[in-house]
N, C-alpha and C positions, 0 to 999 in steps of 0.2 A: 661523747663518752670518753673518759680518760683511758690511756693505753692499757693500764692494768685491768680495768673493768672490761674493756673490749676483749682482752685476752681470756678472761674468765668466761665471758659470754660465748666466745668461739669454742672454747673447750666444752662448755655445756652443750652447745648445738651438736658438735661432733660426737660427744658421748651418747646423747639421747638418740641420735640417728643410728649410731652403731648398735645400740642395744634394743632397737625397736623390734627386731625379730624375736628376741627373748621375751619381750613384753607381750607380743602376739601369742607366742607359744603358751605362756602362763596366764593369759588374760582372764580366764575363768576364776582361777584361784585368787589372783591379785585383786580383781574387781569385787569378789565376794569379801575379801579381807578389808577393802577400803569402803565398802558400802555403808557401814554405820556413820562414818564421817560425812559421806555424801548426803545421806538422809537428813542429818542434822543441818547441814548447809541448806538443803532444800526446804526444810521445815522453817528455818529462820527467814529465808528469802520469800517464802510463801508466794510462788509465781502466780501471776494473774493471766487469764486466757490470752490477752492481746499484747502482752509485753514483749519487748526486745531485750534479751538477756545475753550477757557476755560471760563465757567460761574461759578463764585465763589459765594457761599451763595445763591444758586438759589432757595431754598425752593421747591415750587411745579413746578418749571421748567422754569420760564421766567426770562430774555428774551432768555435764551438758546434755547428753543424749536423753537421760531420764527426765530432765527438766523439759526438753523439747517435746517429749511424749505426753506431757501434762498440759501443753498449750494447744488450744483449738485454733486461735488466729494469730498467735505470737510466733516468735522465731528466736533461735539461739545461734549466736556466732561463737564458734569454738576455735580458740587460738592456741598455738604452741610455737616454741622456737624451732622445733624439729619437724620437718615436713614428713619424714618417714613415720613418725608417731601419728600424725594427722591422717596419713593414708589408711592406717588401721581404724581410726575413728570413722572415716568415711565408709569403710567396709562394714563396720559394726552398725552404722546407721542404716545401710542398705539391707543388711540381714534382718533388721528389726522393722523395716518399712518406715523409718523416720525420715520425712522429707523436709521438715521445716528447720533445717540447720544449714549453716555455711561454715566452712573452715578457712582460716586465714593463718598463714605462717608469718609470725611477726614477733618482735621483741616487746615484752611488756613495758620496757623503759621508753619505747617509741611507738605507742599504739597508733595505728593508722586510721583513727576515727575522730570525727569532730567532737568538740566539747558538748557535754549534756546529751549524749546519744542514748545511753542505756538506762533501763528501769532498775536493773539489778545486775550484780557481778558475783560470780562464784570463782573461787580459786582454791582447789583442794591440793595441798602439799606442793605449792609453787614457791612461796616466799623464801624458803631456805636456799633455793637454787638461784635466786635473782642476784646478779652482781651488785646492784644498788637497790636495796629494799625500799629506801625512802623515795627515790625517784619512781620506782614501780608503784608505790602507794599513791604518789601524787598523780601519776598518769591515770590510774584507775579512778581516782576522785574526779579528775578532769573530764573523763568521758561519761561519768555517771550523772544522771539528771538530778536536779535539786529534789531532795526527798527520797532519792534512790537508796537501795540497800546493797550492802556488800558483806559477804561471809567467806571466811577462809579457814582452812585447817592446817595445823603444823604439828609435828611430832612433839610429844611430851618428853620428859627427861629420860636419859638412857636406862636408869634402873627400872623403869616401867615398860621398857621395850626390849625384852630379851630376844626377840626375833632378829634384832640387829646386833645386839651386844654379844650374843652367843658366838657369832662368827667374827665380827670385827674385833672383839676383845681378844680372841684367840690369835688373830693375825697380829695385832699390836703387841701381844706378849712375846711373839716369836720373831718379829721382824722390826728393824729400825726403819720406819717409814719417813719420807721427807716431810718437813713441816709445811702445811699448806700455806698459800699466799694469804696475807692478812685480808680478812673479809671474804675469803673464798667460801663457796657453797658447802654446806654440810648438813647432815641429817638433823642434828640437834642445835642448829644455829639459832632457832627461834623458840627453844624449849623453856627459856626462863619465864617464870610466872609473870604475866603482865607485859611481856616484851612487845607482842603485836598490838595489844591494847594501847600501849604508849605510842606506838608508831601511828596507829589510827587517830589518836588524839592529836598528834603532831601535824597531821595533814588535814585537820579540821572536821573529822567525823564526830558524830554525837550518838547518844543512846547506845554506847558501846557495852558489849557483854562478852564474857568468856565462859566456856563450859568444857569440862573434860568428857571425852567420849572414848569408850573402850571398844576393842574389837578382838578378833581371833584370827590368826593365820592358820588355816586348816590344811596342813601339809599331809597329814595322816602318817607319813613315814619320814624317817630321818634322811633317807635317800632323796625323797622329793624335796625336802627342805634344802639340802645341800645343792642339788641340781638347780632349783629355782633361784636361790640366792646368788649362785655363781653364773647365772645367765641373765639376770636382770639388774644386779647390783654393780653399778659402774665402779665405785670405790673398792669393792671386793675384788673384782676382776683386775683392776689396775694394780692392786697390791700383790695378788697372787702371780701376776705376770712377771714380777721381779724376783720370784722365788724359784729355786731349782726344784726338780721333781721330788727329791727327798724331803725338802721343806714343805712342799705342797701336801705330800702324804702325811707328814707329821701334823700339820694344821688340820687337815681333814679328819684324821683320827681323833684329835683332841676335841674338835667341834662335835663329832658324833658322840663322844663320851660325855661332853657337857650337856648336850640335848637329851641324850638317853637317861642321864642321871635325873634330869628335871622331869622327864616323862617316862618313867620305868614301865608303864603299861604298853608303850610303843605307839600310842595314839598321839601324834604330834599336832596339838592345837595350841599355838603359842599366843599368849595374851599380848595386847598392845594398848597403848594409850596415846591419845592425841588431844590437842586443844582446838576448839572451834570458836573463832572470834567473829563478832558481828558488829557492824556500825552503819550509820545512816548519814547521808550528806545533807 
């Protein structure tokens, strides 16, 4: 892996490990928020009882844990770059009594599995964080059995994801942020219509489909929204760390105003939109 991509990967690993505590704290809200995309991935993969399934960039364990709970004789291998996130996945599995899972800390661009190993692969909100998306897709196809299925979710365009833009838009309006490295990970890196479908086609997948899936971030209060986003959002925390206290308070005030104007009744349930893309080897 070239030096720039290696640098991005190490930054990602450090970031996700650092924010694992925040993801654990807010796990109930975030998993509820992401569940519709996971359900669509599962519907498309249609797991069979005895299959071996790979969940890539699984973080705290979903949708891999739900898939594992559906298998009577099968197994799910849950992978992520950050071991601290996988530690939470193992805790979540234990709480739910799910035994047919294994976790592996690894890079999607160098999957430690033989060719043609898995019946299906899920990857919910991973692609936009991979340093080399083409290499990641090639690796997934390599370890997928002939006829195997793959499904992934990526965020749709910013205007359909106010839950991100409410805070990042305010930060960008108030601060001069450094320009990210070319090809660096980002929330909306894969949002262009047909982007992942074209990538899937490039690596030889067929029967490709794309569907928009909507969800809601149910924070209930603006305080909960602000606290959650500033504890799980690496780009948000990184940006705010460069602001003095006066600027942080200004940004916080403007975010509260923006969110409260959108939800004047005080019930903060923010719409989201993602694209779920499917293909077969």
